[in-house]
C-alpha positions in Angstrom: 171.5 93.6 200.1 169.3 95.6 202.3 168.5 94.6 205.8 164.7 94.5 205.3 163.5 91.0 205.2 162.1 89.6 202.0 158.9 87.7 201.7 158.3 84.4 199.8 156.7 86.5 197.1 160.0 88.3 196.3 161.7 84.9 195.7 158.9 83.8 193.5 159.1 86.9 191.3 162.9 86.7 191.1 162.6 83.1 189.8 159.9 84.0 187.3 160.7 82.9 183.7 157.3 83.2 182.1 158.6 85.4 179.4 161.9 83.6 178.7 160.8 82.5 175.1 159.4 86.0 174.4 162.6 87.7 175.4 164.9 85.2 173.6 162.9 86.0 170.4 163.3 89.8 170.8 166.0 91.7 169.0 168.0 91.8 172.2 167.7 88.0 172.8 168.1 88.4 176.6 167.1 86.2 179.5 164.6 87.3 182.2 166.0 89.3 185.1 163.2 90.5 187.4 164.1 93.7 189.2 162.2 93.5 192.5 162.2 96.6 194.6 159.5 96.7 197.2 158.9 95.8 200.9 155.8 95.8 203.0 155.8 99.1 205.0 156.7 101.4 202.1 154.9 104.7 202.1 155.5 105.8 198.5 154.8 103.7 195.4 156.5 104.5 192.1 154.5 102.5 189.5 156.3 102.5 186.2 156.3 100.7 182.9 159.2 98.2 182.8 163.0 98.3 183.4 165.2 99.5 180.6 168.4 98.0 179.4 170.6 99.8 182.0 168.3 98.7 184.8 168.4 95.1 183.4 172.2 95.3 183.8 172.3 97.0 187.2 169.4 95.2 189.0 168.2 98.5 190.5 165.2 100.5 189.2 165.7 103.8 187.4 169.6 103.7 187.3 169.5 105.7 184.0 168.8 109.3 182.8 165.1 108.7 183.2 165.7 108.0 186.9 167.7 111.2 187.3 164.8 113.2 185.9 162.2 111.3 187.9 164.1 111.9 191.2 164.3 115.6 190.3 160.6 115.7 189.7 160.0 114.1 193.1 162.5 116.2 194.9 164.3 113.1 196.2 168.0 112.2 196.3 169.2 108.7 195.6 169.4 107.7 199.2 165.8 108.6 199.7 164.6 107.0 196.5 166.3 103.7 197.1 165.3 103.5 200.8 163.2 100.3 200.7 161.6 101.0 204.1 159.9 104.1 202.5 159.8 103.7 198.7 158.6 100.8 196.5 159.1 100.7 192.8 156.7 98.4 191.1 156.5 98.5 187.3 153.9 96.9 185.1 156.6 94.3 184.2 159.5 93.4 186.4 161.8 92.5 183.5 163.3 94.5 180.6 161.0 93.6 177.7 163.8 94.1 175.1 164.0 96.1 171.8 162.4 95.4 168.5 164.4 95.3 165.2 164.2 99.1 165.0 165.7 99.5 168.4 162.5 100.7 170.0 161.3 99.6 173.5 158.9 96.7 173.5 155.8 97.1 175.7 155.7 95.4 179.1 154.2 91.9 178.7 150.7 91.9 180.1 151.2 88.4 181.6 153.6 90.0 184.2 151.0 92.3 185.7 148.3 89.6 185.4 150.5 87.2 187.4 152.1 89.4 190.0 150.6 92.9 190.4 147.7 92.3 192.6 149.7 90.0 194.9 152.4 92.7 195.2 149.9 95.5 195.9 148.2 93.4 198.6 151.5 93.6 200.5 151.8 97.4 200.2 149.2 98.3 202.8 150.8 101.4 204.2 151.0 103.5 201.0 150.3 107.2 201.4 151.3 108.3 197.9 151.2 106.5 194.5 153.1 108.0 191.5 151.9 106.6 188.2 154.7 107.0 185.6 153.5 106.7 182.0 150.4 105.3 180.3 150.7 101.6 181.1 150.7 102.2 184.9 148.0 104.8 184.6 145.7 102.5 182.7 146.1 99.6 185.2 145.8 101.6 188.4 143.2 104.1 187.3 141.2 101.7 185.1 140.9 104.3 182.4 142.2 104.4 178.8 142.6 108.2 178.4 145.8 109.5 176.8 148.7 110.3 179.1 148.4 114.1 178.5 144.7 114.1 179.5 145.3 111.9 182.5 148.2 114.1 183.8 146.3 117.3 183.1 143.6 115.9 185.4 146.1 115.4 188.3 144.1 117.6 190.8 141.3 115.0 190.7 143.7 112.4 192.2 146.0 114.5 194.5 147.3 114.4 197.1 147.2 110.6 197.3 148.0 109.9 193.7 149.9 111.8 190.9 150.0 110.7 187.3 153.2 111.7 185.4 154.5 111.3 181.9 157.4 109.0 181.4 160.6 110.9 182.5 162.4 109.7 179.3 164.5 112.5 177.7 162.4 111.7 174.6 159.6 113.6 176.4 161.5 116.9 176.6 159.4 118.3 173.8 156.3 117.3 175.7 157.5 119.2 178.8 158.1 122.4 176.7 154.7 122.1 175.1 153.0 121.7 178.5 154.7 124.2 180.9 151.9 123.7 183.5 153.4 120.4 184.4 156.5 121.8 185.9 154.9 125.1 187.0 151.8 123.7 188.7 152.0 119.9 189.3 155.6 119.4 190.4 155.7 121.8 193.3 152.6 120.1 194.8 154.1 116.7 194.2 157.4 117.6 195.8 155.7 119.1 198.8 153.7 115.9 199.3 156.8 113.7 198.9 158.6 115.8 201.5 155.7 115.7 203.9 155.7 111.9 203.8 159.4 111.4 204.0 159.8 113.9 206.9 156.9 112.5 208.9 
């Protein structure tokens, strides 16, 4: 356990079981396990979709190949990424939503963001950079319903305080090859901004 004090909100989220029946009825039939990874004072926010199965098991965000790719995109090592004094990871749902009968990821339940998201964001008053990973986070934080490709392509309109990214899933490798501007133009600017904040 880190040495940074938790707030009562952390305990409330960890005890949340609003989706217990929903998860039990999913193909995975699992119980809620909120993955809570934020502290007041963080400077960088990683706003994602929801924990995956590996994160559900580990209790730490992005402990999977998607996390490896995301850290590469950000130019951060694991020690920096998991430093709660500097980095918060707040997905649109704190629990693994489960899989459907075809083995596909279920979407994050909207009740999670409705219940917790504004309360969490109210504690993160020192943010200097917000990274929106995937469509669910982009729609909530930007209040727009454009497709991920269109939102990410418009990244200059939000930089340097906010960067929209596609999901770092390896399923999106074809997307990266189709849109070489992402790695050529966006990532160097994002990495420079991350480094500026971490080294300040």
